C-alpha positions in Angstrom: 0.0 -0.2 0.0 2.6 2.6 -0.9 0.7 4.9 -2.6 -1.6 5.3 0.0 1.1 6.5 2.2 2.6 8.4 -1.0 -1.0 10.4 -1.1 -1.2 10.6 2.8 2.5 12.3 2.9 1.3 14.7 0.5 -2.5 15.7 1.8 -0.5 16.3 5.5 2.1 18.7 3.6 -1.1 20.2 2.1 -2.7 20.4 5.6 0.6 21.9 6.6 0.6 24.8 4.9 -3.3 25.2 5.4 -2.7 25.4 9.0 0.1 28.1 8.1 -2.6 30.2 6.0 -4.8 29.9 8.6 -2.3 31.2 11.1 -1.2 33.8 8.9 -5.4 34.9 8.4 -6.1 34.2 12.2 -3.4 36.9 13.0 -4.0 39.8 10.6 -7.8 39.4 11.8 -6.4 39.5 15.4 -4.7 42.9 14.5 -7.1 44.7 13.1 -10.5 43.0 15.3 -11.1 46.4 18.2 -14.4 46.4 18.8 -15.6 42.6 19.0 -14.0 41.2 22.3 -15.2 37.9 22.4 -14.8 37.3 18.8 -11.2 38.5 19.1 -10.9 36.1 22.5 -11.8 33.3 20.7 -9.7 33.9 17.3 -6.7 34.5 19.9 -7.3 31.1 21.1 -8.0 29.5 17.9 -4.5 31.1 16.5 -2.7 29.5 19.1 -4.6 26.1 18.7 -3.2 26.5 14.7 -0.2 27.1 15.6 0.0 23.5 17.8 -2.3 22.1 15.1 0.9 22.9 12.6 3.1 21.8 14.5 1.5 18.4 14.9 1.4 17.8 11.2 5.0 19.0 10.9 5.9 16.3 13.7 4.0 14.2 12.0 6.1 14.3 8.7 9.2 14.3 10.4 8.5 11.0 12.3 7.6 9.6 8.4 11.2 10.9 7.4 9.1 13.4 5.3 9.3 17.3 5.4 6.9 20.5 4.8 6.8 21.7 2.0 8.0 24.8 1.7 6.8 26.0 -1.7 3.4 25.3 -0.4 3.6 26.7 3.0 4.8 29.9 1.7 1.8 30.1 -0.9 -0.6 29.6 1.5 0.6 32.6 3.9 1.2 34.8 0.8 -2.7 34.0 -0.4 -3.5 34.2 3.3 -1.9 38.0 3.5 -3.4 39.3 0.4 -6.7 38.5 2.0 -6.3 39.7 4.9 -5.1 43.4 3.3 -8.0 43.2 1.2 -10.4 43.1 3.9 -8.9 46.7 4.8 -10.7 48.2 2.4 -13.7 46.5 3.3 -16.8 48.9 5.2 -17.6 45.4 6.8 -14.4 43.7 7.7 -15.4 41.7 10.7 -18.2 40.4 8.6 -16.1 39.5 5.7 -13.7 37.7 7.9 -16.8 36.0 9.7 -17.7 34.3 6.8 -14.2 33.6 5.8 -13.5 32.1 8.8 -16.5 29.5 8.8 -15.8 28.8 5.3 -12.1 28.3 6.0 -12.9 25.8 9.0 -15.3 23.9 7.1 -12.3 23.3 4.4 -10.4 22.2 7.4 -12.7 19.8 9.0 -13.2 18.2 5.2 -9.1 17.9 5.1 -8.5 16.5 8.6 -11.8 14.1 7.6 -10.1 12.8 4.2 -6.7 13.0 6.2 -7.9 10.1 9.0 -9.2 7.7 6.3 -6.0 8.1 4.3 -4.1 7.1 7.6 -6.3 5.1 8.6 -6.0 3.1 5.4 -2.5 3.2 5.4 -2.0 1.9 9.0 -0.5 5.5 10.6 -2.6 5.3 13.6 -1.2 8.3 15.8 -1.1 10.5 12.6 -4.7 9.7 12.1 -4.7 10.4 16.2 -3.4 14.2 15.9 -5.4 14.6 12.9 -8.6 13.5 15.0 -7.4 16.1 17.8 -6.9 19.0 15.3 -10.3 17.8 14.0 -12.0 18.0 16.9 -10.5 21.9 17.3 -11.7 22.8 14.1 -15.1 21.4 14.8 -15.3 23.6 17.7 -14.4 26.4 16.1 -16.7 26.3 12.9 -19.5 25.0 16.0 -18.6 28.9 17.9 -18.7 30.8 15.0 -21.7 29.5 13.8 -23.5 30.3 16.8 -22.1 33.7 17.2 -22.6 34.8 13.5 -25.6 35.9 14.2 -24.9 38.5 17.5 -22.0 39.4 15.4 -23.8 40.2 12.6 -26.5 42.0 15.1 -23.7 44.0 16.4 -22.2 45.0 13.6 -25.9 46.6 12.3 -26.2 48.4 15.7 -22.6 49.9 15.2 -22.8 51.0 11.8 -25.8 53.2 12.4 -23.9 55.1 14.8 -20.7 55.1 13.5 -19.1 52.5 10.7 -15.8 52.6 11.1 -16.5 51.6 14.4 -18.7 48.5 13.1 -16.1 48.0 10.5 -13.2 46.1 13.4 
C-alpha cells in the first residue's frame, strides 16, 4: 500500500500549508479586530490552537521521514496575507472575516476527515490520532463561529448605524 502512504504524505503537506495559511489569516484578523471582544478572544485562542496543529502535522511528517513543503507553505501564507490586506478596504471587514473564517473552518474539517481516513487506510494510527485532535479543534471553532454569526451581525448593524468605522473592526 505504498501509494496510499504517498497520498497521505502529500495531503499532510497540504494540511500543514493550510494551517500556515490559517495562522497568517487569523493573525491578520486579530491585529485589526478592535470592537468585538468575544470574537477577538476566540480568534486568539484558535490562533494558538492553529500553531499547535501545524506543529502536530510537522511532527507527523518528520516521524515519517518526510518534510513540509516550503513552496506550499509560502504560497498559502501569501494567499492569506492578500486576503487579510483586502479586508482593510471593506466597510464590513468583521463580517467578511467571519464569513471567510467559517468557510475556512469547514475546508479544514473536510481536510482532516480525509486525512483520518487516509491515515487509517495506510495503517498510520499516530497520524490519524493527531488529525483527530486537529479535527476536534476545527469543529469546535466552526461551531463557535456558527453560534456567534447572528450576534456578531446584530452587533455590526447596531454599530454601523452609529459609527461605520467602529463597526468595521
